[in-house]
N, C-alpha and C positions, 0 to 999 in steps of 0.2 A: 083799466077798468075788470073790474068783478062779472064775474060770468054767472050767469045766471044758472035755478038749480036744476033746469031742462039742460042747458049746456054741461053742465058739468057733471050733468046721467049720461047723458050721449059721450060724451069722454070716456067717460069711466066704464060706458059698454063696449067704447073700441077699443081701450086699452083690454079688460077681458076678455076681446075676439082673438085679439092680439097674442096675446098670454095662452091661450087654449090653442092659438096654430100652432106657436112657436112650439108646442109641446108635444103636439100632433109630429110635427117633421122632426121633432129629437127621435122620439121612438121608432118611427119608419125609418131613420136612417140606422139605429143601433139595429132593428130585425135585418137592416139589409147588410151590413156589415157582421152580423151576426154577431153583438159585441153586447154588452150587459149595462144596464142604468143603476144607478145606486141612488135611494127613493127614501126620506121617512117616512115610517108607517106606527101612526102613533105616535109612541116615545122610541122605536128602536129606527137604524139607520139599515137597511137593507141592501142589497145588491140583487138586482132581479134582470130575469132577461125581457126582452121587447116583447117577444109572446105572451108570459104570464103575467106581464105590467097589463098588456090589453085584456085579457080574459079576465084578471079583478075587474076594471073596467068596465065590464060587459058584465056581469054581476053585480056591481056595485049599481044600487037603485037609487035613481036622480029626482029630485024632487022639481015639480016646478018653481020658477024663480018670479 
């Protein structure tokens, strides 16, 4: 049975929330363990501390969805 558009939207929302939660937990674990994270920034791959990443996220303007 095919899913309705509303069901697809709800599933996508849950997937997005799960990814966001996993990212938050990964950053917090890196912060706790004093380790770095490797992330893509534009066309570069860089190594940053969790604190640097949190600071960058706070400075980013979030647009309403």
